[in-house]
Each structure stands twice: as structure tokens, then as C-alpha cells.
C-alpha positions in Angstrom: 20.1 -8.5 64.0 19.6 -5.5 66.3 15.8 -4.7 67.0 14.4 -1.8 65.7 13.8 0.9 69.3 11.2 3.1 67.2 9.1 -0.3 66.0 9.4 -1.2 70.2 7.9 2.2 71.0 5.0 2.1 68.4 4.1 -1.1 69.2 4.0 0.0 72.8 1.7 2.9 72.2 -0.4 0.5 69.6 -0.6 -1.8 72.7 -2.1 1.1 74.6 -4.3 2.5 72.2 -2.4 5.7 71.9 -3.4 7.5 68.6 0.1 9.3 67.9 1.8 10.3 64.2 5.6 9.3 64.0 7.5 12.3 62.4 10.8 13.6 61.3 13.7 11.7 60.8 12.3 8.3 62.4 9.6 8.4 60.3 12.0 8.1 56.8 14.3 5.3 58.9 11.3 3.7 59.5 9.8 3.7 56.0 13.6 3.2 54.4 15.2 6.9 54.1 18.5 7.6 54.7 17.9 10.0 56.9 19.6 9.6 60.4 18.1 10.8 63.5 18.5 10.0 67.7 15.1 11.5 68.7 11.9 10.8 68.1 9.0 13.1 67.2 5.6 12.3 67.8 2.2 14.0 67.5 -0.2 12.6 70.1 -3.8 13.1 69.6 -5.3 15.3 72.6 -8.0 13.7 73.4 -8.9 12.7 76.7 -8.7 8.9 75.7 -4.8 9.4 74.1 -3.6 11.6 77.0 -4.8 9.0 79.8 -3.2 6.1 77.7 0.0 7.7 77.0 0.2 8.6 80.5 -0.1 5.0 81.5 2.4 4.4 78.7 4.9 6.3 80.2 4.3 5.0 83.9 4.3 1.4 82.4 7.9 1.9 81.0 9.5 3.5 83.8 8.3 1.4 86.6 11.2 -0.2 88.1 
């Protein structure tokens, strides 16, 4: 079984307690729709904690 990359992204965001909303084609795919999309559309809550946590997540995931 091929792992779903969007589930991995959402899991990482949940682990870092980033409050966000998945939208667009990937949201359709996650809920079983036939829409196909290669990009991921996220709306991240723009409060101080979510910004710091999302920055931390990006640094963690891009570090060698």
C-alpha cells in the first residue's frame, strides 16, 4: 500500500499543534472524492502560536 502524503502532512501538523484547514483537491481526495490535485491548499490560523509552530514544523521537515 502506498502511504498517502497528505495524511503524513496533516499528522505532522497535528503533532506540532498547528491549527490549519485543508482545502481544495486534496481535501476532496482525502474524503473520497474523484478530484485530482498535486498541490496542497492549507489555511493556517494566523495567531502567534500557530505561526511559531508552523515555522518550527517547516524547519524540522527541511533539516538534513
